[in-house]
C-alpha positions in Angstrom: -65.9 -61.3 92.3 -63.3 -60.1 94.8 -62.4 -56.6 93.6 -60.1 -53.9 94.6 -60.1 -50.4 93.0 -57.5 -47.8 93.7 -58.0 -44.1 93.2 -56.5 -40.8 94.2 -53.3 -40.7 92.3 -52.1 -37.8 90.3 -49.3 -35.4 89.5 -48.0 -33.3 92.4 -44.9 -31.4 93.3 -42.2 -32.5 95.8 -43.4 -31.8 99.3 -47.1 -32.1 98.4 -49.5 -34.7 99.8 -51.9 -37.2 98.3 -54.4 -39.6 99.8 -54.9 -42.9 97.9 -58.1 -45.0 98.4 -58.7 -48.7 97.8 -62.3 -49.7 97.6 -63.0 -53.3 98.2 -66.0 -55.5 97.3 -67.0 -59.1 96.9 -65.4 -60.4 100.1 -65.5 -60.1 103.8 -63.3 -57.1 104.0 -62.5 -57.2 107.7 -61.1 -60.8 107.4 -58.3 -59.6 105.1 -54.9 -58.1 105.4 -54.5 -55.2 103.0 -51.2 -53.9 101.6 -50.1 -51.0 99.5 -47.3 -51.7 97.0 -45.6 -49.6 94.3 -43.7 -50.2 91.1 -41.6 -47.5 89.5 -40.4 -47.8 85.9 -37.6 -50.3 85.6 -37.9 -51.5 89.2 -39.4 -54.4 91.1 -42.7 -54.1 92.8 -42.1 -53.3 96.5 -44.0 -53.2 99.7 -45.0 -49.8 101.0 -47.3 -50.5 103.9 -49.5 -53.2 105.2 -52.4 -53.2 107.7 -53.9 -56.1 109.6 -57.5 -57.0 109.3 -58.8 -54.9 112.2 -56.6 -51.9 111.5 -54.8 -52.2 114.8 -51.3 -53.0 113.5 -49.4 -51.5 110.6 -46.0 -52.0 108.8 -44.1 -49.5 106.7 -41.1 -49.6 104.4 -38.2 -47.7 105.8 -38.3 -45.3 102.8 -41.8 -44.1 103.7 -41.9 -44.4 107.5 -42.8 -41.1 109.1 -44.3 -39.7 105.8 -47.0 -42.2 104.9 -49.9 -43.5 107.0 -52.1 -46.5 106.2 -55.5 -46.8 107.6 -58.8 -48.6 107.0 -62.4 -48.0 107.5 -64.1 -51.4 107.7 -67.5 -49.9 107.7 -66.8 -48.5 104.2 -64.7 -51.4 103.0 -61.9 -49.0 102.2 -58.2 -48.7 102.9 -56.3 -45.4 102.6 -52.7 -44.4 102.1 -52.0 -40.8 103.3 -48.8 -39.7 101.6 -47.1 -36.6 102.9 -43.9 -34.9 102.0 -43.8 -36.6 98.7 -40.5 -37.0 96.9 -39.7 -37.7 93.3 -38.5 -41.2 94.2 -42.1 -41.9 95.3 -43.2 -41.8 91.7 -44.7 -45.2 90.8 -47.9 -47.0 90.1 -49.4 -47.8 93.5 -51.4 -50.9 94.0 -53.5 -52.2 96.8 -53.7 -55.9 97.5 -55.6 -58.3 99.8 -55.0 -61.7 101.4 -56.6 -63.6 104.2 -53.5 -65.1 105.5 -52.2 -63.3 108.6 -48.6 -64.1 107.6 -48.7 -61.6 104.8 -49.1 -58.7 107.2 -45.7 -59.4 108.8 -43.9 -60.0 105.5 -45.6 -57.3 103.5 -44.2 -58.4 100.2 -46.0 -58.7 96.8 -45.5 -62.5 96.6 -47.7 -63.0 99.6 -50.9 -61.4 98.2 -53.3 -63.1 96.0 -55.7 -60.3 95.1 -54.8 -57.0 93.4 -56.2 -53.8 92.2 -55.4 -52.2 88.9 -53.1 -49.5 90.2 -53.1 -45.7 90.3 -50.3 -43.5 89.0 -48.5 -41.2 91.4 -46.1 -38.8 89.8 -44.0 -36.4 91.9 -42.2 -33.9 89.8 -41.2 -30.2 89.8 
């Protein structure tokens, strides 16, 4: 019953922007840490950004810091990932994930999250 659905991916050129959305249902959304993760072909799934349950604290991978912004609207049960200045190396399937344990916010690694969406493809290519 706990469900996460990503949307907003697509094909863009380097330097463009996208905003991904993660719509949640079936659980008390504001009790959960939410993370964005990505997996490129042939690579391990990696943490992109995590946000705590209230939205007051965020973490970012060094590779996206200054370009990506995570946010959440708890009134809409939705988390966003604003991606600016996209690079070809950002190409991946992007997943959102949720977990109630506060520890997962600090670590922001895939292993820590129990609940996952299906992913949305982001392709950055000229």
